[in-house]
C-alpha angles and dihedrals in degrees: 000000000000105000094185100075124158092256092055097044100037099103094041089052094045094049098038097037096037096050093043093046094046090049090051090046091055091049090049091050093046092049090048091051091047089053096043104028112213089330112175095346108113093173130043094216118243141197128339121001092352087071088067099041103116094212091065124076095243092044091052091050092047092050091049088054094046094048094046091046093053092045094051091046090055091047092051092047092051092045093051092048091049090047089054090051091051091049090050093052092048093063 
């Protein structure tokens, strides 16, 4: 029996994958901005919904973090499920 099901590893994957992915997304955004400068971003973003508007600097950074966080969460969930399958077949 695979003991590492999605329901048992959900929070581990969300916290571990989400934090790692969001950290990598912020580094990606910061590196991109270091390479491009302000580039096409006329506005830095701001408070409220402007912070998630992708055409502003802060919105771009937030969306990078969200996309990377979701991607890493999915990767961690798949890896944990596959690890459980390998453990099951080893016994």
